C-alpha positions in Angstrom: 0.5 -0.1 -0.1 0.8 3.5 -1.0 1.4 5.9 2.5 2.2 9.0 0.3 0.9 11.9 1.1 -1.6 13.0 -1.4 -2.6 16.8 -1.3 -5.9 17.2 -3.5 -7.8 20.7 -4.2 -10.1 21.9 -7.1 -9.5 23.8 -9.9 -11.6 27.0 -7.3 -10.2 25.6 -4.4 -6.1 26.5 -6.8 -6.9 30.1 -7.8 -8.8 30.9 -4.3 -5.3 29.8 -2.6 -3.7 32.1 -5.0 -5.8 34.9 -4.6 -5.3 34.7 -1.4 -1.5 34.9 -0.9 -2.1 37.8 -3.7 -4.0 39.7 -1.9 -2.1 39.4 1.2 1.0 40.8 -0.7 -0.3 42.9 -2.5 -3.1 44.4 0.1 -2.2 43.3 3.5 -6.1 41.2 3.5 -6.6 38.7 6.3 -5.0 35.4 5.5 -8.1 32.3 5.3 -8.8 28.8 6.6 -8.0 27.2 3.1 -4.4 28.8 2.9 -3.2 28.9 6.4 -3.9 24.8 5.6 -2.2 24.7 2.2 1.2 27.0 4.1 0.7 24.2 6.5 1.1 20.8 4.7 2.9 22.6 2.0 6.1 22.9 5.4 5.5 19.6 6.1 5.4 17.6 2.7 9.4 16.9 2.1 9.5 17.2 -1.6 8.8 13.3 -2.8 5.6 14.5 -1.5 4.8 17.9 -3.3 2.6 16.9 -5.3 0.9 18.5 -9.3 -1.5 20.8 -5.9 0.9 22.5 -4.5 2.4 23.8 -8.2 -0.7 24.7 -10.1 -1.1 27.1 -6.4 2.4 28.9 -7.2 2.4 28.9 -10.4 -0.3 31.0 -10.2 0.2 32.7 -7.8 4.0 33.2 -9.5 2.2 34.2 -12.8 0.4 36.8 -11.7 3.1 38.7 -10.1 5.2 38.3 -14.0 4.8 41.5 -15.7 2.8 41.1 -19.0 3.0 42.9 -22.3 -1.2 42.6 -22.7 -2.2 44.3 -18.6 -1.4 47.5 -18.5 -1.3 46.4 -14.1 1.3 43.5 -15.0 -1.5 41.6 -13.9 -2.0 37.9 -15.5 -5.7 37.0 -14.9 -5.6 33.8 -12.9 -8.4 32.7 -15.0 -6.8 31.9 -17.9 
């Protein structure tokens, strides 16, 4: 039996967490319970256990921080 930790998120949950991380950094917003759980699981899992759900959230966050020639604000909408 595989005892490897499997962290799963829906597409909407990934967007919600990424947006909360962005809002925390840009607006000083409060952290949501789902984002706390995400960060806690990220810290507690080893490299071999970090799967697609984790990297999808960080990728959405990273893409939003990169300058874009398509956007005057420099932000890429999360829904792309």
